[in-house]
KOLKELO-842931 format. One record per residue (C-alpha): residue number from 1; x, y, z. Coordinates in nm, 4 decimals. Example, Ala and Ser with C-alpha at 12.3 -4.5 7.8 and 13.67 -1.06 7.14 Angstrom:
<recs>
  num         x         y         z
    1    1.2300   -0.4500    0.7800
    2    1.3670   -0.1060    0.7140
</recs>
This chain:
<recs>
  num         x         y         z
    1    3.6829    3.6896    3.4375
    2    3.9231    3.4157    3.4623
    3    4.2919    3.4744    3.5700
    4    4.5486    3.2068    3.5913
    5    4.9030    3.2195    3.7096
    6    5.1428    2.9504    3.6941
    7    5.5063    2.7917    3.6752
    8    5.5398    2.8399    4.0535
    9    5.6549    2.4768    4.1052
   10    5.4398    2.5131    4.4255
   11    5.6486    2.6404    4.6708
   12    5.9924    2.6507    4.4822
   13    6.1150    2.9915    4.3575
   14    6.1927    2.9986    3.9832
   15    6.4324    3.2336    3.8101
   16    6.2885    3.3655    3.4515
   17    6.5162    3.5199    3.2413
   18    6.3335    3.7823    3.0035
   19    6.3862    3.6176    2.6665
   20    6.2150    3.3297    2.8049
   21    5.9190    3.5037    2.8326
   22    5.6818    3.4851    2.4835
   23    5.3579    3.5048    2.3713
   24    5.2160    3.3328    2.0969
   25    4.9340    3.2218    2.3165
   26    4.5510    3.2968    2.4352
   27    4.5265    3.5461    2.1538
   28    4.8532    3.7575    2.2689
   29    5.0905    3.7040    1.9440
   30    5.3839    3.9058    2.1405
   31    5.4854    3.9222    2.4908
   32    5.4456    4.2811    2.5257
   33    5.2058    4.5494    2.6624
   34    4.8836    4.5473    2.5060
   35    4.5087    4.6529    2.5515
   36    4.4206    4.3310    2.7160
   37    4.7875    4.2682    2.9162
   38    4.8861    4.6637    2.9584
   39    5.1470    4.5764    3.2653
   40    5.3723    4.2809    3.1424
   41    5.5758    4.1327    3.4082
   42    5.9430    4.1979    3.3312
   43    6.0946    3.8547    3.4609
   44    6.3221    3.7545    3.7418
   45    6.2450    3.5669    4.0522
   46    5.8791    3.4041    4.0404
   47    5.7732    3.2790    4.3790
   48    5.4423    3.1873    4.5316
   49    5.4064    3.5291    4.6879
   50    5.3885    3.6875    4.3157
   51    5.0904    3.4554    4.2117
   52    4.8624    3.6009    4.5305
   53    4.9971    3.9331    4.4262
   54    4.8982    3.9036    4.0762
   55    4.5246    3.7674    4.1913
   56    4.4810    4.0636    4.4365
   57    4.5931    4.3198    4.1466
   58    4.3132    4.1434    3.9292
   59    4.0569    4.1269    4.1966
   60    4.1084    4.4834    4.3290
   61    4.1172    4.6122    3.9638
   62    3.7785    4.4890    3.8980
   63    3.6179    4.6363    4.2330
   64    3.8244    4.9635    4.1495
   65    3.6780    4.9968    3.8034
   66    3.3087    4.9097    3.9295
   67    3.3431    5.1502    4.2006
   68    3.4562    5.4727    3.9762
   69    3.2325    5.3933    3.7101
   70    2.9308    5.2893    3.9108
   71    2.6460    5.4227    3.6940
   72    2.8081    5.2708    3.3882
   73    2.8332    4.9249    3.5111
   74    2.4983    4.9254    3.6198
   75    2.3675    5.0654    3.2823
   76    2.5373    4.8183    3.0957
   77    2.4138    4.5432    3.3265
   78    2.0601    4.6313    3.2660
   79    2.1014    4.6784    2.8957
   80    2.2664    4.3408    2.8640
   81    1.9967    4.1705    3.0448
   82    1.7026    4.3480    2.8595
   83    1.8825    4.2623    2.5294
   84    1.9303    3.9310    2.5993
   85    1.5840    3.8639    2.7455
   86    1.4599    4.0273    2.3754
   87    1.6802    3.7934    2.2013
   88    1.5741    3.4768    2.3770
   89    1.2148    3.6027    2.2926
   90    1.2984    3.6492    1.9320
   91    1.4909    3.3182    1.9115
   92    1.3941    2.9844    1.7207
   93    1.3832    2.7961    2.0326
   94    1.1518    2.9639    2.2912
   95    1.2027    2.7004    2.5864
   96    1.3777    2.3929    2.6806
   97    1.1375    2.1358    2.8803
   98    1.2663    1.8927    3.1381
   99    1.0306    1.5877    3.1516
  100    0.9343    1.4344    3.4799
  101    0.9876    1.1037    3.3175
  102    1.3607    1.0484    3.3382
  103    1.5925    0.7793    3.3754
  104    1.7142    0.8831    3.7183
  105    1.5016    1.1470    3.8628
  106    1.7282    1.2475    4.1453
  107    1.9913    1.3553    3.9228
  108    1.7279    1.5525    3.6999
  109    1.6618    1.7384    4.0265
  110    2.0156    1.8005    4.0663
  111    2.0400    1.9564    3.6936
  112    1.7398    2.1941    3.8153
  113    1.9887    2.2937    4.1210
  114    2.2731    2.3546    3.8614
  115    2.0567    2.5692    3.6805
  116    1.9329    2.7841    4.0006
  117    2.3120    2.8131    4.0911
  118    2.3628    2.9841    3.7684
  119    2.0829    3.2335    3.8312
  120    1.8428    3.0726    3.5767
  121    1.4628    3.1174    3.6216
  122    1.3185    2.7623    3.6252
  123    0.9454    2.7086    3.6324
  124    0.7493    2.4147    3.7692
  125    0.4666    2.2167    3.5635
  126    0.2313    2.0982    3.8603
  127   -0.0160    1.9317    3.6330
  128   -0.0112    1.7091    3.3111
  129    0.0706    1.9387    2.9913
  130    0.0700    1.9006    2.6255
  131    0.2899    2.1085    2.4256
  132    0.3918    2.0643    2.0722
  133    0.2253    1.7162    2.0697
  134    0.4036    1.5830    2.3622
  135    0.2765    1.5117    2.6974
  136    0.4565    1.6257    2.9958
  137    0.3396    1.4969    3.3547
  138    0.3167    1.6459    3.6675
  139    0.6796    1.7331    3.8209
  140    0.8298    1.8385    3.4859
  141    0.9883    2.1687    3.4606
  142    1.0562    2.4405    3.1841
  143    1.3315    2.7153    3.1071
  144    1.1974    3.0037    2.9209
  145    1.4782    3.1600    2.6648
  146    1.2918    3.4830    2.7582
  147    1.5461    3.5959    3.0354
  148    1.8728    3.7683    3.1087
  149    2.0612    3.4495    3.1270
  150    1.9350    3.3123    2.7707
  151    2.3092    3.2587    2.6581
  152    2.4076    3.0494    2.9571
  153    2.0659    2.8351    2.8890
  154    2.1607    2.7929    2.5221
  155    2.4944    2.6314    2.5843
  156    2.3844    2.4202    2.9214
  157    2.0274    2.2852    2.7618
  158    2.0914    2.3100    2.3662
  159    2.2648    2.0791    2.1500
  160    2.5597    2.2662    2.0276
  161    2.8264    2.2122    1.7428
  162    3.1847    2.3953    1.7798
  163    3.2714    2.5533    1.4398
  164    3.5229    2.3941    1.1971
  165    3.6328    2.6795    0.9940
  166    3.9648    2.8578    0.9391
  167    3.9267    3.0138    1.2750
  168    3.9458    2.6693    1.4166
  169    4.1991    2.5342    1.1999
  170    4.6000    2.5972    1.1662
  171    4.7874    2.6715    0.8084
  172    4.8316    2.3129    0.7814
  173    4.4665    2.2326    0.8368
  174    4.5258    2.0637    1.1715
  175    4.2272    2.1379    1.3947
  176    4.3137    2.3686    1.6824
  177    4.2354    2.2792    2.0227
  178    3.9480    2.4629    2.2188
  179    4.0449    2.6636    2.5059
  180    3.8411    2.4001    2.7512
  181    3.5741    2.1875    2.6087
  182    3.3774    2.2057    2.2664
  183    3.0558    2.1686    2.4333
  184    2.9385    2.2368    2.8002
  185    2.5900    2.1131    2.7795
  186    2.5495    1.9872    3.1507
  187    2.2031    1.8163    3.0868
  188    2.3863    1.5702    2.8209
  189    2.6791    1.5353    3.0879
  190    2.4517    1.4169    3.3381
  191    2.2267    1.1924    3.1180
  192    1.8778    1.4041    3.1290
  193    1.6403    1.4285    2.8748
  194    1.5606    1.8004    2.7547
  195    1.3274    1.8935    2.4857
  196    1.3684    2.2244    2.3041
  197    1.0356    2.3684    2.2136
  198    0.9770    2.6445    1.9252
  199    0.6394    2.7666    2.0410
  200    0.6000    2.9794    2.3687
  201    0.4442    2.7879    2.6888
  202    0.1571    3.0048    2.8041
  203    0.0299    2.9871    3.1293
  204    0.0465    3.0470    3.4975
  205    0.3662    2.8289    3.6371
  206    0.5190    2.8789    3.9727
  207    0.8858    2.9692    3.9714
  208    1.1403    2.7447    4.1836
  209    1.2752    2.9788    4.4300
  210    1.4633    2.7524    4.6517
  211    1.7441    2.4534    4.5845
  212    1.5520    2.1235    4.5592
  213    1.6130    1.8825    4.8544
  214    1.4267    1.5638    4.8162
  215    1.3410    1.3230    5.0802
  216    1.2950    0.9537    5.0005
  217    0.9878    0.7802    5.0962
  218    1.0185    0.4627    5.3015
  219    0.7325    0.1572    5.2451
  220    0.8341   -0.1357    5.4404
  221    0.7423   -0.4626    5.2659
  222    0.7045   -0.8529    5.3847
  223    1.0746   -0.9331    5.2754
  224    1.2380   -0.5813    5.3034
  225    1.3143   -0.2819    5.0623
  226    1.4141   -0.2265    4.7154
  227    1.6293    0.0499    4.5970
  228    1.6209    0.1269    4.2198
  229    1.9594    0.0533    4.0866
  230    1.9376    0.3232    3.7942
  231    1.9477    0.5867    4.0695
  232    2.3084    0.7459    4.1151
  233    2.2237    0.8179    4.4736
  234    2.1109    0.4409    4.5614
  235    2.5004    0.3943    4.5788
  236    2.5045    0.6647    4.8343
  237    2.2387    0.4900    5.0133
  238    2.4120    0.1555    4.9930
  239    2.7320    0.2631    5.1128
  240    2.5268    0.4291    5.4238
  241    2.3548    0.1010    5.4684
  242    2.6595   -0.0757    5.4672
  243    2.8096    0.1532    5.7613
  244    2.4830    0.0505    5.9876
  245    2.5917   -0.3468    5.8742
  246    2.2699   -0.4069    5.6797
  247    2.2461   -0.6956    5.4680
  248    2.2285   -0.6300    5.0763
  249    2.1686   -0.8052    4.7689
  250    2.1466   -0.7181    4.3964
  251    1.8972   -0.8173    4.1356
  252    2.0708   -1.0437    3.8542
  253    1.7371   -1.1392    3.6761
  254    1.4526   -0.8974    3.6046
  255    1.0943   -0.9760    3.7587
  256    0.8275   -0.9179    4.0067
  257    0.8490   -0.5456    3.9314
  258    1.2266   -0.5339    3.9820
  259    1.5003   -0.4632    3.7210
  260    1.8513   -0.6183    3.7090
  261    2.0658   -0.3978    3.9234
  262    1.8413   -0.2922    4.1645
  263    1.9510   -0.3368    4.5448
  264    1.7653   -0.5573    4.7888
  265    1.7528   -0.4870    5.1535
  266    1.6441   -0.7905    5.3589
  267    1.7190   -0.6379    5.7194
  268    1.7636   -0.2976    5.8615
  269    1.5999   -0.0873    6.1333
  270    1.3160    0.1229    6.0351
  271    1.4702    0.4450    6.1637
  272    1.7902    0.3717    5.9812
  273    1.5797    0.3279    5.6725
  274    1.4028    0.6610    5.7234
  275    1.7519    0.8391    5.8071
  276    1.9094    0.7215    5.4997
  277    1.5986    0.8016    5.2696
  278    1.5893    1.1664    5.4210
  279    1.9619    1.2027    5.3433
  280    1.9935    1.0769    5.0302
  281    1.6416    1.1338    4.8708
  282    1.6350    0.7380    4.7739
  283    1.2702    0.5973    4.8017
  284    1.2645    0.2597    4.9639
  285    1.0091    0.0543    4.8187
  286    0.8198   -0.2291    4.9947
  287    0.9530   -0.5777    4.8626
  288    0.6769   -0.7979    4.9206
  289    0.7825   -1.1732    4.7729
  290    1.1198   -1.3575    4.8144
  291    1.3619   -1.2891    4.5374
  292    1.6411   -1.4989    4.6998
  293    1.6789   -1.6699    4.3758
  294    1.7115   -1.4059    4.1447
  295    1.9912   -1.1892    4.3788
  296    2.3033   -1.2454    4.4677
  297    2.5039   -1.0840    4.8110
  298    2.6622   -0.7464    4.7815
  299    2.9388   -0.6543    4.9699
  300    3.1665   -0.3611    5.0298
  301    3.4882   -0.3534    4.8684
  302    3.8355   -0.2238    4.9865
  303    3.9087    0.0409    4.7494
  304    4.2353    0.2084    4.6645
  305    4.3176    0.5105    4.4395
  306    4.6281    0.5708    4.3112
  307    4.8197    0.9224    4.3487
  308    5.1673    1.0129    4.2197
  309    5.3491    1.3073    4.3347
  310    5.4947    1.4465    3.9934
  311    5.3130    1.7465    3.8945
  312    4.9730    1.6469    4.0581
  313    4.6647    1.4925    3.8682
  314    4.3563    1.6408    3.8229
  315    4.1626    1.3572    3.7298
  316    4.2755    1.1657    4.0651
  317    4.1323    1.4660    4.2525
  318    3.8096    1.4409    4.0597
  319    3.8119    1.0792    4.1255
  320    3.8675    1.1430    4.5118
  321    3.5680    1.4188    4.5157
  322    3.3426    1.1518    4.3016
  323    3.3862    0.8908    4.5934
  324    3.3366    1.1468    4.8657
  325    3.0277    1.2945    4.7383
  326    2.8706    0.9262    4.7231
  327    3.0264    0.8092    5.0588
  328    3.2822    0.5213    4.8914
  329    3.5531    0.4830    5.1652
  330    3.9048    0.4562    4.9989
  331    4.2809    0.4565    5.0718
  332    4.5350    0.6754    4.8727
  333    4.7803    0.4493    4.7304
  334    5.1257    0.6061    4.6809
  335    5.4377    0.4640    4.4888
  336    5.6134    0.3088    4.7987
  337    5.3070    0.1135    4.9093
  338    5.2391   -0.0021    4.5524
  339    5.6055   -0.1410    4.5126
  340    5.5961   -0.3179    4.8529
  341    5.3460   -0.5640    4.6562
  342    5.0915   -0.7900    4.8394
  343    4.8318   -0.5544    4.7910
  344    4.5506   -0.8327    4.8098
  345    4.6037   -0.8293    5.1858
  346    4.4443   -0.4634    5.1680
  347    4.2556   -0.3965    4.8963
  348    4.0043   -0.5333    4.6401
  349    3.9748   -0.2815    4.3617
  350    4.2587   -0.0442    4.2673
  351    4.1947    0.2697    4.0623
  352    4.4035    0.4250    3.8212
  353    4.3065    0.7669    3.6917
  354    4.3493    0.9030    3.3642
  355    4.7397    0.9407    3.3293
  356    5.0341    0.8120    3.0683
  357    5.2552    0.5483    3.1435
  358    5.5591    0.7711    3.1734
  359    5.4383    0.9790    3.4469
  360    5.2986    0.6574    3.6205
  361    5.6110    0.4426    3.6210
  362    5.8415    0.6951    3.5774
  363    6.0039    0.5219    3.2733
  364    6.1830    0.7522    3.0141
  365    6.0057    1.0389    3.1888
  366    6.3158    1.2729    3.1539
  367    6.2112    1.6589    3.2640
  368    5.9189    1.7828    3.3520
  369    5.8379    2.1861    3.3572
  370    6.1969    2.1838    3.3503
  371    6.2454    1.9848    3.6472
  372    6.4986    1.6887    3.6670
  373    6.3483    1.4174    3.8597
  374    6.6358    1.4323    4.0964
  375    6.5462    1.7746    4.1910
  376    6.3154    1.5999    4.4147
  377    6.3879    1.4067    4.7518
  378    6.3692    1.0428    4.6931
  379    6.0640    1.0047    4.8862
  380    5.8793    1.2424    4.6924
  381    5.9787    1.1114    4.3365
  382    5.6934    0.9669    4.1340
  383    5.7514    0.6397    3.9247
  384    5.6880    0.2783    4.0596
  385    5.8591    0.1222    3.7651
  386    5.8672   -0.2250    3.6654
  387    5.8257   -0.3365    4.0180
  388    5.4957   -0.1458    4.0696
  389    5.4051   -0.3114    3.7084
  390    5.4615   -0.6405    3.8768
  391    5.2709   -0.5608    4.1830
  392    4.9735   -0.4738    4.0164
  393    4.9816   -0.7798    3.7577
  394    5.0006   -0.9871    4.1064
  395    4.7312   -0.7921    4.2453
  396    4.4907   -0.8895    3.9757
  397    4.6138   -1.2531    3.8837
  398    4.5338   -1.3011    4.2760
  399    4.1749   -1.1695    4.2619
  400    4.1875   -0.7743    4.2468
  401    4.0045   -0.5613    4.0141
  402    4.2111   -0.2996    3.8449
  403    4.0095   -0.0180    3.6910
  404    4.1331    0.2529    3.4758
  405    4.0527    0.5696    3.3407
  406    4.1337    0.7004    2.9804
  407    4.5079    0.6811    2.9032
  408    4.5679    0.4592    3.1935
  409    4.4454    0.1772    3.0159
  410    4.7594    0.1928    2.8201
  411    4.9509    0.0534    3.0827
  412    4.7443   -0.2658    3.1417
  413    4.7437   -0.3099    2.7875
  414    5.1146   -0.2553    2.7172
  415    5.2599   -0.4187    3.0597
  416    5.0155   -0.7017    3.1113
  417    4.9877   -0.8049    2.7320
  418    4.6231   -0.7879    2.7202
  419    4.4413   -0.8770    2.3849
  420    4.3287   -0.5026    2.3454
  421    4.4533   -0.2650    2.0977
  422    4.3991    0.1209    2.1545
  423    4.2822    0.2188    1.8079
  424    4.3356    0.5816    1.8403
  425    4.7129    0.5141    1.9294
  426    4.9177    0.7299    1.6816
  427    4.6180    0.8509    1.4894
  428    4.6861    1.2101    1.3739
  429    4.4246    1.4829    1.4584
  430    4.3378    1.5404    1.1052
  431    4.2414    1.1870    1.1102
  432    4.0495    1.1937    1.4428
  433    3.9204    1.4862    1.6702
  434    3.7025    1.5036    1.9585
  435    3.7942    1.7880    2.2006
  436    3.5349    1.7660    2.4558
  437    3.2380    1.6258    2.2839
  438    2.9246    1.4171    2.3802
  439    2.9225    1.0965    2.2021
  440    2.6140    0.8759    2.1561
  441    2.7232    0.5158    2.3407
  442    2.5285    0.1789    2.3446
  443    2.5556    0.0209    2.7257
  444    2.4915   -0.3517    2.7636
  445    2.3208   -0.3418    3.0958
  446    2.2779   -0.7033    3.1143
  447    2.6373   -0.6955    3.2316
  448    2.7025   -0.6214    3.6028
  449    2.9307   -0.3643    3.5334
  450    2.6621   -0.1534    3.3158
  451    2.3792   -0.2208    3.5751
  452    2.1351    0.0694    3.5777
  453    2.2485    0.2204    3.2560
  454    1.9935    0.2818    2.9674
  455    2.0547    0.0928    2.6731
  456    2.1838    0.4154    2.4773
  457    2.3276    0.7360    2.6138
  458    2.5812    0.9662    2.5927
  459    2.9447    0.9943    2.7293
  460    3.1942    1.2592    2.7504
  461    3.4856    1.2098    2.5227
  462    3.8188    1.4285    2.5715
  463    4.1329    1.4770    2.3718
  464    4.3731    1.1833    2.4634
  465    4.0890    0.9323    2.5597
  466    4.1188    0.5748    2.4314
  467    3.8837    0.3411    2.2132
  468    3.9512   -0.0320    2.2271
  469    3.9279   -0.3257    1.9865
  470    3.9871   -0.6809    2.0621
  471    4.2652   -0.8334    1.9255
  472    4.1862   -1.1870    1.7789
  473    4.3569   -1.4548    1.9872
  474    4.2545   -1.7584    2.2034
  475    4.1557   -1.5150    2.4959
  476    3.8570   -1.3685    2.3298
  477    3.6448   -1.5355    2.5776
  478    3.8021   -1.3420    2.8469
  479    3.7157   -0.9835    2.7191
  480    3.3848   -0.8165    2.8068
  481    3.2494   -0.5508    2.5514
  482    3.0481   -0.3240    2.8280
  483    3.0126    0.0110    2.6423
  484    3.0112    0.0499    2.2259
  485    3.0080    0.3156    2.0038
  486    2.7521    0.3050    1.7238
  487    2.8072    0.2331    1.3568
  488    2.7037    0.6214    1.2691
  489    2.5853    0.9569    1.3691
  490    2.8285    0.9260    1.6864
  491    2.8301    1.3207    1.7821
  492    2.5689    1.4999    1.9804
  493    2.7266    1.8067    2.0724
  494    3.0846    1.9215    2.0253
  495    3.3186    1.8792    1.7528
  496    3.4077    1.5302    1.6024
  497    3.6373    1.4296    1.3038
  498    3.6689    1.0793    1.1718
  499    3.3806    0.8982    1.3579
  500    3.4406    0.6119    1.1561
  501    3.7770    0.5256    1.3319
  502    3.5963    0.4717    1.6505
  503    3.2531    0.3398    1.5029
  504    3.1450    0.0100    1.6628
  505    3.4813    0.0068    1.8759
  506    3.4329   -0.0435    2.2609
  507    3.4530    0.2514    2.4902
  508    3.4976   -0.0127    2.8053
  509    3.5931   -0.3351    2.8164
  510    3.6735   -0.6054    3.1080
  511    3.9224   -0.8430    3.0667
  512    3.9834   -1.1556    3.2785
  513    4.3288   -1.2274    3.4002
  514    4.4087   -1.4793    3.6450
  515    4.1453   -1.4809    3.9318
  516    4.0640   -1.1342    3.8783
  517    3.9958   -0.8489    3.6004
  518    4.1080   -0.5561    3.4242
  519    3.8446   -0.2866    3.3923
  520    3.9186   -0.0041    3.1389
  521    3.6981    0.2865    3.0653
  522    3.8531    0.4520    2.7690
  523    3.6910    0.8042    2.8337
  524    3.6629    0.9729    3.1498
  525    3.3173    0.9046    3.3300
  526    3.3856    1.1008    3.6213
  527    3.5220    1.3970    3.4432
  528    3.5459    1.6951    3.6870
  529    3.2481    1.5250    3.8732
  530    3.0215    1.6530    3.6082
  531    2.9270    1.3503    3.4061
  532    2.6560    1.2024    3.6103
  533    2.5119    0.9964    3.3091
  534    2.8354    0.7871    3.3376
  535    2.9076    0.7349    3.7119
  536    2.7288    0.4283    3.7497
  537    3.0146    0.2859    3.5360
  538    3.2646    0.3683    3.7664
  539    3.0235    0.2504    4.0678
  540    2.9508   -0.0876    3.9342
  541    3.3121   -0.1344    3.8974
  542    3.3624   -0.0838    4.2425
  543    3.1265   -0.3240    4.3955
  544    3.1485   -0.6145    4.1406
  545    3.4865   -0.7971    4.1499
  546    3.4168   -1.1561    4.0422
</recs>
């Protein structure tokens, strides 16, 4: 059960007149008593306390009805579980196999933990197994559909397509936005390969009964250690190494068993390596040859994350959580400091999370949820204006990196006059539509900004994201295309209209400007801190500045 309360202006009371309460939302045509809405709020003063009371009513109502109808609730739960189990047994897909051979093994183990947290039964394959012509090595897993959570499994591991019909279009044939996403395939979000199989997996396999907590192995080499660049958790280890004053280099040319993007640690105490391996699960492999010629030093960058006051920004919060989970130190950058300029003295990288220009600059913002800008004390008003734009431009030209997610890239395009165009700007929904879908992408993993990424993979595209095209100019050589959409068959799961609009266009670009660069990721690579498959695009941008 989901309950949401809104329009409290955080702590400011709000008076609502009865005629201001309207329906026509979430399946409620009118604002009046009905089965799913038996006791409408009549209007009046709405305070934070009212939100608390509504949440208490909802929670206690569930407990009350369960207590009054204990036997019925238990019987219904039993019937639901048995019927779902039978439905899974009778379905076309009998199980999903998660192979041991993955691009990022530690992220795969995180997927297993996500499933366990959902109450899904997962089996481990302890010996090499052949099923439907494919060989699965020791350490693979499978999830049978013959269990009570088969519905959850279907949506989290199976390829899904959102319906496109009269129920998902309005009278003018415009697509109607789903309540949330058009796909919830967490395996695709995380970049983990999952194979659906149509025949039952026979045999005695142990059930995974506890959360997986990997411990990395440490093998010291003559010239130090190697950490693989394709593992997200290697960046956690990198930050912990920097905390311990370690010297770290990055492989720029593959060879001697190393891939471009791998990290080389030339000096670190043995006990520190063991502690970091235990904490992160990352293996410290032995480095037996001198690879100095094929590596470059990697130094910690000073990171700032922009945060505005007005209304809050979920994407900024998710970015904060991502940085904290992977041990990236950062500083919150607010309007006042940004407008003061001289940002290069404090920062090497500034992140602008997904946001529109008006909410960042305050230009032409007008009212927001009924609030006039002057309704807030001056020190809490959002909008850094042209002064802030000039400070950001000066920061980049003097050698800084500006990293933008989603719509925030339009600020750099418009205000810095970059030779880039957002091909989706002004395009109607009937022409292009992708309300939270996983799309196929091509990654230039020879570029340091995409080190450790597979050559092909998936990214999550939500409504309002940007797609880039390079405008022909004498600055073409300053633009790098890091991630590109393929020519056709872009959709993996969800709902996509008009793929030809973005086919062969860029999902991520880097544009040189002065001594620095602007790195623009048109989608949200860190969406809800669930899209592990594209985290490295963020991480690489935070450690590569020149």
